Every structure is written in structure tokens, then in C-alpha cells.
C-alpha positions in Angstrom: 153.5 106.3 217.1 150.5 105.1 215.4 147.0 107.5 215.2 145.3 104.9 217.7 148.3 105.5 220.2 148.6 108.9 219.9 144.9 109.7 220.6 144.6 107.2 223.6 148.0 108.7 225.3 146.9 111.9 225.0 143.6 111.9 225.7 143.8 113.7 229.1 144.3 117.4 227.2 141.3 117.1 224.9 138.8 119.4 226.1 136.1 117.9 228.2 132.1 118.5 226.2 129.8 116.7 228.7 126.9 118.4 230.5 126.8 118.5 234.3 125.2 115.7 236.0 122.5 116.4 238.4 123.8 115.4 242.1 121.5 112.0 242.4 123.0 108.4 244.5 125.7 107.3 241.8 125.8 103.9 241.0 127.8 101.9 238.3 125.1 102.1 236.1 124.6 105.9 236.5 124.3 107.6 232.7 126.5 109.8 231.7 126.2 110.1 228.5 124.3 108.8 225.7 125.5 108.5 221.9 123.1 108.2 219.6 121.6 106.2 221.8 124.5 103.7 222.9 124.7 104.7 226.9 128.1 105.7 228.6 128.0 105.0 232.3 130.0 105.5 235.7 130.8 102.0 235.4 132.3 102.6 231.9 134.5 105.4 233.0 135.6 103.4 236.0 137.0 100.6 233.9 139.0 103.2 231.7 140.4 105.1 234.0 141.4 101.6 235.6 142.9 100.6 232.9 145.3 104.2 232.5 148.7 104.3 232.8 149.4 105.4 236.6 151.2 109.0 235.0 147.2 109.5 234.2 146.1 108.2 237.4 147.7 110.4 238.9 146.0 114.0 237.4 143.2 115.9 239.2 139.6 113.7 239.9 138.1 116.6 238.0 140.6 117.0 235.4 140.5 113.5 235.0 136.8 112.6 235.1 136.3 115.0 231.8 139.3 113.6 230.0 137.8 110.0 230.6 134.7 110.8 229.3 135.4 113.0 226.8 138.0 109.5 225.5 134.8 107.4 226.0 132.5 109.9 223.5 135.0 110.0 221.1 135.4 106.3 221.2 132.0 105.2 220.8 131.4 107.7 217.8 134.7 106.0 216.3 133.1 102.7 216.8 129.5 103.4 215.4 131.2 104.3 212.5 132.7 101.1 211.7 129.6 99.3 210.2 130.5 95.8 209.8 132.7 94.0 212.1 135.0 91.7 210.2 136.5 88.7 211.3 139.5 90.1 212.5 137.8 92.3 214.9 135.3 89.6 216.2 138.4 86.9 217.0 140.0 89.7 218.9 137.5 90.7 220.5 137.1 87.0 222.0 140.8 87.1 222.5 140.3 90.1 224.8 137.4 88.4 226.5 139.0 85.2 227.1 142.2 86.9 228.1 140.3 89.5 231.0 138.1 86.5 232.4 141.5 84.2 232.5 143.3 86.9 234.8 139.8 87.5 236.8 140.2 83.5 237.5 143.9 83.6 238.3 143.3 86.9 240.5 141.0 85.0 242.3 142.7 81.6 243.3 145.5 83.3 243.7 144.5 85.7 246.4 142.1 83.3 247.9 145.1 81.1 248.3 147.3 82.8 250.7 146.0 82.9 254.4 147.8 83.4 257.3 147.2 79.7 258.3 148.6 78.8 254.5 151.5 80.6 255.3 152.2 79.0 258.3 151.9 75.4 256.8 154.3 76.8 253.8 156.7 77.6 256.6 156.8 74.9 258.9 156.9 72.6 256.1 160.0 74.2 254.7 162.0 75.4 257.7 160.5 73.7 260.7 162.6 71.0 260.5 165.4 71.7 258.0 169.2 71.6 259.9 171.1 74.1 259.6 173.0 75.1 256.6 176.4 75.7 256.2 177.3 79.2 254.7 180.6 80.4 253.2 182.4 83.3 253.0 185.6 83.5 250.3 187.5 85.5 248.1 189.5 84.7 245.1 191.5 85.8 242.2 190.3 85.0 238.6 192.8 84.8 236.1 193.1 83.5 232.3 195.5 80.3 232.3 196.7 77.8 234.4 200.3 79.3 234.4 199.3 82.6 235.7 197.1 80.8 238.9 200.1 78.6 239.5 202.4 81.9 239.8 199.4 83.4 241.7 199.3 80.4 244.2 203.6 80.4 244.3 203.4 84.7 244.9 201.0 83.9 247.9 202.6 80.9 249.5 205.9 82.9 250.0 203.9 85.4 251.7 201.9 87.7 249.5 198.8 89.6 250.7 195.7 87.7 248.7 193.7 91.1 249.2 196.4 93.0 247.2 197.4 90.9 245.1 193.5 90.0 244.0 193.7 93.7 243.4 196.3 94.0 241.5 196.0 90.6 238.9 192.4 89.6 239.2 190.3 89.7 236.3 186.9 89.1 237.8 184.4 92.0 238.8 185.6 91.0 242.9 188.9 92.4 242.3 188.6 95.6 243.2 187.3 94.7 246.1 190.3 92.0 247.2 188.3 89.8 245.6 185.6 89.0 248.1 182.7 87.0 247.6 180.9 87.6 250.7 178.8 84.9 252.0 177.0 81.9 250.4 176.1 78.7 250.6 175.9 75.4 248.0 174.1 75.6 244.6 175.4 79.6 244.7 178.5 79.0 242.6 179.6 76.6 239.7 180.4 73.1 240.7 184.0 73.0 240.3 184.3 76.2 242.4 181.6 74.6 244.9 183.7 71.5 245.1 187.4 73.1 245.6 186.4 76.0 248.7 183.7 73.3 250.6 187.1 71.2 250.6 189.2 73.8 252.2 189.7 74.6 256.1 189.3 78.3 257.2 192.2 80.5 256.2 193.2 78.0 253.4 194.0 78.2 250.0 192.9 76.2 246.9 195.3 75.4 244.3 194.1 76.9 240.7 190.4 75.6 239.7 189.6 75.8 236.3 185.5 77.1 235.8 184.0 78.2 232.3 185.0 81.6 233.7 188.9 81.3 233.9 191.3 79.9 236.3 190.5 80.6 240.1 192.8 80.5 243.3 190.5 80.7 246.1 190.7 81.3 249.6 187.9 80.4 252.5 187.6 83.4 255.0 185.1 81.8 257.3 182.5 79.2 257.6 179.3 79.3 259.5 176.1 77.6 260.1 172.9 79.7 258.6 169.7 79.4 260.9 166.6 79.2 259.3 164.6 82.4 258.3 162.3 84.2 260.2 158.4 84.3 258.7 159.0 87.5 258.1 161.8 87.4 256.1 160.4 84.7 253.4 156.4 85.7 253.5 156.8 87.2 250.4 158.6 83.7 248.8 156.6 81.6 250.5 153.3 83.6 249.1 154.4 83.1 245.9 154.9 79.9 246.4 151.5 79.2 247.6 150.4 81.4 244.8 151.9 78.8 242.3 151.0 75.7 243.7 147.3 76.7 244.2 147.0 78.5 240.2 148.8 74.4 239.2 146.2 72.6 240.9 143.2 74.6 240.1 144.4 74.7 236.4 144.9 70.6 236.6 141.5 70.3 238.2 139.4 72.3 235.6 141.7 71.1 232.9 140.6 67.3 233.7 136.8 68.2 234.3 136.5 69.8 231.1 135.5 68.2 227.3 138.4 69.1 225.3 138.9 67.4 221.8 142.2 67.8 220.0 141.1 66.8 216.7 144.8 65.4 214.0 146.5 69.0 213.4 149.5 67.4 212.0 149.2 68.7 208.3 149.0 72.3 210.1 152.4 74.4 209.2 153.4 76.2 212.6 154.2 79.1 210.8 150.5 79.5 210.0 150.5 81.5 212.9 152.0 84.2 210.7 149.3 84.5 208.3 147.5 87.2 209.2 145.8 86.9 205.6 143.4 84.2 206.6 141.7 86.5 208.5 140.2 88.1 205.8 136.7 88.2 205.4 
């Protein structure tokens, strides 16, 4: 762990050196300390606390207040000790500012996009006219070779119990539970398996089916129509889709409106990004 990391992570155990602040109407601009002419304000401390890991935020307010103030003072005196701001520091500060502002813009865009009206509209578009989806329940026995699969097929034809055979011989993770795969819809299984199981009638067993996982013998246990979910059941899913769409739309609008110039950079090797020596003054 670096000295810088230890300093930040261990700030909570530092002793507080601040003088009491007189009772007043506190605002973000309220000064709580001045270090060589540089003010540290309540706003500074609020932002610092908000950036802390959760394990520090759970500390009592009085302990955290003193610890944050003490760290702000220590950071300030350390920062003031650096007389020349290097090109690297300037670039890192610019990157931090750009990232912070972009993050705030994203937060605003996605927050404003998700409304009750938008959720209802997205739900109706996706589910209101959707036909009920076929859902299957199946079990399978997975083995390594076609010969093994054919032998299992014969045992089943001779009256062997599918679940017991799966427990004894299936190499798949569902083997101990009798090969049960539960309910699933199209798109949830690999294509050869899906094609085979959707062609079965309820209670029917397939001939051996090959996939990238091995050879399967499949039994269709049941079939039903899956109704559209309720809005509350897919609220989070729809909210994420609305947010993603809103962000993509806004990014497209901003990019199209921006004056972006791209010079010919074909002569720049992509490996240049690893050359930290270019940041030296």
C-alpha cells in the first residue's frame, strides 16, 4: 500500500486539531479553517465525506467531522508544499474535472428520463400487444460421447427412471437434481438443444443431441404459455432501458451539435499511451 493510500485510508484515526466554530447559520461557504490563506469550508468537507467509502461514512458524525477537517488541513499543507505544478498534474486535474462533469451530466440525464409516464409507455410498447410466450420445463442427461447417450436412450426405452439415471450418469450440474432444468423460453438454451426440446411433445424423450457441452438426452416435462409480466415486476428493467436510450439520444444530440475536428493521426502508434515519459516537463 502506498504512503498516499495509507494517508487517505487511515485518516479517521487522526486527532482533530480544529478550534470550535461559533454557533451560526451554516452554509456551504462557512469557513471552518484557513491554512496559509486558503479557506476550508463546510462545502469542501461535505464533498470530501461524500467521496469516502461506506465504512467511514458509518462513523459517528462528531468523529467524522473532526477526521474530515483534519484530513482537509493535512491535504492543504501537503498541496501547498508543491511549488511547481507539473504537466502531468495539470493533465490529471483536467481529466478529473472532465470525468466529474460528464458523470454529473449522465446522472441528470438518466434521472430526468425515468418518469411514471415514461415507464408506462415503455411497458405498453414492450408488453401490451405481446403474444404469450411458450415456456418449457425439461430435464436432461449429459454425457461425453454419442455411444453413452445411445446406451442411456436404450435404458430409458426399457423402462429406466429418467431422474435416477440422470443422478447416476449425467455429468452436468443438474445431474444431482435428476437432470431438472426448470422453466425456460426460447433463447435461453444453445441452439441444437433448443431446437430439439421445442420439437418434443410433453413427456417425450429426445434421441441424442450434440452441443458444445457434450451429448444430451432430453425429456420434456411440461409446456405452458407465459403471460406478460406486471409493470412492477419489470420496473427496474424498463428503467434501465429508458435511461440507456435517453443517454444515447442525448450523446448523439450533443455530438452532432459539437464542433469536433479530427486531424490525421494515422502516424501515431497506439502504444504511445504507455509512454509516461511524454508527460515530463
